[in-house]
C-alpha angles and dihedrals in degrees: 000000000000089000092056091048091053092046091052091046090053092049093050090047090049095053094040087055092046090049090048090056092047090050092053089050093048092051086062094057118098119240091219133046133171130212134182123248108273099011123110120251109236107199103203111205128187115260096260091057102041093096100032104043116086121190120209137167113255087242089058098254112146119248126197125189090245094050119099107227099211147001101213132037120285145105130273133187116222122193119216114206133186107242086347089286115077113056108223106166144358118223121202110218120198118201108207137177118263109266114211119200140170111244117235127202096161119128115246138191113234112210113183131179111197128222099260125343123311119223107234098177149313133270122188118239123225106228127205090268092059096253126133111233139177110212093179099050090128089068124079132206107275097031111132116221104212101173140018119198089348092303119119110246116236104158147022089237088058091051093049089051095052090050090051092048095047093045093050091049093045091238131131125246120244111214129189103211129188119208112179109304091343128088121195140166119246125193114210127183113212115233125211106242117215091205101052096025088226139096116272141179098197098245129135103206137175133182101207148013140213134210151148128265145139134269112236107188146329133200110230101214100045094028087223109155138186128202145169096025090228141064120276105238135189105273091220099044104018089226118140117271116234108210129220090180137338142173140203120218137174118285131200117218107220102176145337132241103215114233123232137177108302096004115075116214128230146200116247108217136186124215113215115247093241093050090208105199114244095179146341130254112229101158133032109188144147088274098054139269121312137183143115125306118229098187127027115241123233112283101225099159112009122039094172132047121265128199125275111233123229115231093257089057094060113096136178115266139062126359142150133243123208119214147126122258101155143004089019087274120143107227135179121246130188116246132162128231102223101169139018122197108175091181092066090085103146104044101053093239102111093125133047114208135185127201113235100168109112092205096054091044091053094047102041107007090243124295116017133177112279092044090092105127098025105152120247116213126194128166089356091300131115100242106168148311136262112257112164142020125221102241094209092045113028093184085072133060146143130274135195124224114254091225089069091050091049091049093050094046089061088235093122094059094046099043096088090061092043097055091047094056111112118244113262 
């Protein structure tokens, strides 16, 4: 009797351990996947699940890894079951048209005007009694002043005029301020400054910013583009910048500060004096900046569109990165995809990449600031964009799948109409 009990206990412990391993593997599976019309859906399972996890349509049609699930756009539910018996997860599969884009790689200047004025810092005011005071101590770096005395703020000049008028009248300023997702009202009393002989509130403010990045792609019919692969944030507070308007322009790479361990490098770019607009910025999101191109960039590497890969089509191994390091020429450089994590959706770090191109390593040390948005090509598909560099190993960095950038741009939803338009 005791032997039977021990045997039963061992069996229970064995199957509990097995199911625990299965559960850990199941938690790594995405609950959504996309597939291009006519392409087979390859459900990639972790090794412990490959023999035990069985996929089936909800309507009980069998599905095999080599079987295309649809010949036209739509959505399907696939149920995953252990041993074909125990349901463990439903996966929503979206069948989408094949989007074709022209990869970028060109360096761009990013010019953004924020909604309201961004608080960049504080400066004490020397009052008439000789005391250093901070009238705006309730505000923090990164706060956005949306209105002042119920008027929408559009410029720094407007802000200074309001401060001067309120100070001369001996009245407080009423500011509508946004901090993260919260909006509140702050009352600030301007102080007459002995140094400047004017009324001040002790705030350093700005209404825009400029930087260097890389164009990822554009669709030649709609002229919709995507760039950077990550959100533009305020340099002082790292908070997201809500844009009122913005532009991208051509940028000339003058030199490169080589990266090294603990000290990321950067592209040193020059924005042309005429600042001829190449495109507008209509969205600033975690997946990058998006908008409409006004002028086509030079086609250094790809004159014709190439397919955009779905996440499940990306694989570890060799790939290429497109970017500019000299003479404003887009070039191809060898890299390696060393890890794919499709669950890391919101931080732009779904792929870990490594630069293997010796010339690029010698010139830049690997990935440098200003390469954000550099397209990644694998199997003649656009699979993603470079987003971050490892500070302690500049040869490595992160990338975002191109599928997510296409989805965020709105191009996927518009593509059916785009491809149906007759040629001019």
